[in-house]
C-alpha positions in Angstrom: 138.5 33.1 42.9 138.3 34.6 39.4 139.7 37.9 40.7 142.8 36.3 42.2 143.5 34.1 39.1 143.1 37.0 36.7 145.0 39.7 38.7 147.6 37.8 40.6 146.5 39.7 43.7 146.9 38.3 47.2 143.9 37.7 49.4 144.7 40.7 51.5 144.9 42.9 48.4 141.6 41.6 47.2 140.0 42.4 50.6 141.1 46.0 50.3 139.6 46.6 46.8 136.8 49.1 46.4 134.4 49.3 43.5 136.2 52.5 42.4 139.4 50.6 42.0 137.9 48.8 39.0 138.3 51.0 35.9 136.0 49.5 33.3 136.8 52.2 30.8 140.5 51.7 30.8 140.2 48.0 31.6 142.5 48.1 34.7 142.3 47.1 38.4 144.1 49.3 41.0 145.7 47.0 43.6 146.6 48.5 46.9 149.8 46.9 48.2 151.4 46.9 51.7 154.4 44.8 50.9 156.9 46.8 48.8 157.7 49.7 51.1 157.3 48.9 54.8 154.7 51.0 56.6 153.6 52.8 53.4 150.9 51.9 50.9 151.8 51.5 47.3 149.6 50.6 44.3 149.9 48.8 41.0 147.6 48.6 38.0 146.8 45.2 36.4 144.9 44.6 33.3 141.2 43.8 33.6 140.8 40.6 31.5 137.5 40.1 29.5 136.5 37.2 31.8 137.1 39.2 35.0 135.3 42.2 33.5 132.2 40.2 32.9 132.2 38.6 36.4 132.8 42.0 38.1 130.1 43.8 36.0 127.6 41.2 37.0 128.7 41.3 40.6 128.5 45.1 40.9 125.2 45.5 38.9 123.2 42.5 40.1 124.6 40.8 43.2 126.6 43.3 45.3 124.8 44.2 48.6 125.9 47.9 48.5 128.7 50.0 49.9 132.1 50.9 48.5 134.0 47.6 49.3 134.1 45.4 46.3 134.1 42.0 47.9 131.7 41.9 50.9 128.6 40.5 52.3 125.8 42.3 54.0 126.7 41.0 57.4 130.3 42.1 57.1 131.6 45.6 58.0 131.8 48.1 55.1 128.8 46.8 53.2 125.5 48.6 53.1 122.4 46.9 51.7 121.3 48.5 48.5 
């Protein structure tokens, strides 16, 4: 996926992303990690590349089915139809 290629995030990290984790103003993505400290969530910020920014803007504005989870489908938990 474009998000994985442009952030270096693992699949599980991408699955935890919420729309609010994308900061279009500061051009960053907040990645929620589980790997660094066992049993404790940590985060890291990665740059939002111009290509990823365009893809995510279109996804959020035009194609996203609703809800707070960034990557979801209507039939999956956490997504609300718009």
